[in-house]
C-alpha positions as CSV (number, residue, x, y, z in Angstrom):
1,M,38.1,8.1,2.0
2,S,37.8,11.9,3.2
3,E,36.2,12.8,6.7
4,L,33.5,15.3,7.0
5,N,35.2,17.5,9.4
6,G,38.8,16.4,7.9
7,S,42.1,17.2,9.6
8,A,44.7,20.3,7.5
9,G,44.9,19.3,4.2
10,A,42.3,16.5,4.1
11,Q,39.4,17.1,1.3
12,R,36.0,17.5,2.9
13,D,33.0,15.2,1.4
14,I,30.4,17.7,3.0
15,L,31.2,21.6,2.1
16,T,29.9,25.1,3.0
17,I,28.8,27.9,0.5
18,D,32.6,29.5,0.5
19,E,33.9,25.9,0.1
20,A,31.8,24.8,-2.7
21,A,32.5,28.7,-4.8
22,E,36.2,28.0,-4.1
23,L,35.7,24.5,-5.6
24,L,34.2,25.7,-8.7
25,G,36.7,28.7,-8.7
26,V,34.2,31.4,-8.7
27,S,33.6,34.3,-6.0
28,V,30.6,33.7,-3.2
29,K,28.4,36.2,-5.1
30,T,28.5,34.1,-8.5
31,F,27.8,30.8,-6.7
32,N,24.9,32.3,-4.6
33,K,23.5,33.7,-8.2
34,V,23.9,30.2,-9.7
35,L,22.5,28.3,-7.0
36,H,19.2,30.5,-6.8
37,T,19.2,30.0,-10.8
38,Q,20.3,26.3,-11.4
39,N,19.6,23.1,-9.8
40,I,22.7,23.0,-7.9
41,P,22.6,19.5,-5.9
42,A,22.7,21.1,-2.3
43,R,20.6,20.8,1.0
44,K,19.4,23.7,3.2
45,I,20.2,22.8,6.8
46,G,19.1,25.5,9.3
47,R,19.9,28.9,7.6
48,E,23.3,27.0,5.9
49,W,23.5,25.3,2.7
50,K,25.5,22.2,2.4
51,F,26.8,20.9,-0.7
52,S,28.8,17.3,-1.6
53,R,31.7,17.4,-3.0
54,A,31.1,14.5,-5.5
55,A,27.5,15.8,-6.6
56,L,29.1,19.3,-7.2
57,I,31.6,17.7,-9.4
58,E,29.2,15.3,-11.0
59,W,26.7,18.4,-11.6
60,V,29.4,20.6,-13.2
61,G,30.5,17.8,-15.4
62,A,27.3,16.7,-16.5
63,G,26.6,20.2,-17.7
64,R,26.2,21.1,-21.7
65,S,27.6,24.3,-23.1
66,Q,25.2,24.1,-26.0
67,D,22.4,24.6,-24.1
68,F,23.3,28.5,-24.0
69,Y,24.6,29.1,-27.4
70,S,22.4,29.1,-30.7
71,P,23.4,29.2,-34.6
72,D,23.9,32.5,-36.0
73,E,22.5,34.0,-39.2
74,D,25.4,32.1,-41.0
75,G,24.6,28.8,-39.3
76,D,27.9,29.0,-37.1
77,E,26.8,28.0,-33.5
78,D,28.8,30.8,-31.7
79,R,26.3,33.3,-30.8
80,T,25.1,33.0,-26.8
81,V,21.7,32.8,-26.5
82,R,20.0,35.7,-24.2
83,P,16.6,35.9,-22.9
84,E,14.9,39.2,-23.9
85,A,14.0,41.5,-21.0
86,P,10.4,42.9,-20.2
87,R,9.9,46.2,-21.9
88,G,11.6,48.9,-20.0
89,E,13.8,46.5,-17.8
90,K,17.6,45.5,-18.4
91,A,18.2,42.0,-19.8
92,R,19.6,39.8,-17.1
93,R,21.8,36.9,-18.5
94,T,20.0,34.4,-15.9
95,A,16.2,36.0,-16.9
96,G,15.0,32.6,-18.9
97,W,16.8,29.6,-16.8
98,K,14.5,28.2,-14.5
99,I,14.5,25.9,-11.3
100,E,13.1,22.8,-11.5
101,Y,11.5,21.1,-8.6
């Protein structure tokens, strides 16, 4: 069983945002964007976000890449879905994602 504060080499059960980003293999900037656009399992304690290692792994495992693709004109499912931006604005890849409460 992992310790919360862990010793050198031990995996921690509760992660900071830096550790959570490292676990998922993305930059903190990218992780922070996903945190604010997706339903990542997390708690904000004071001013800091805390993440369960097990919950993050389960969240990634439960994702479905098919949610981000739609069939192209030939019926092949290889076209990425991109929400359309309002007139005069640049489209953001996360513009159509919603956070459920």
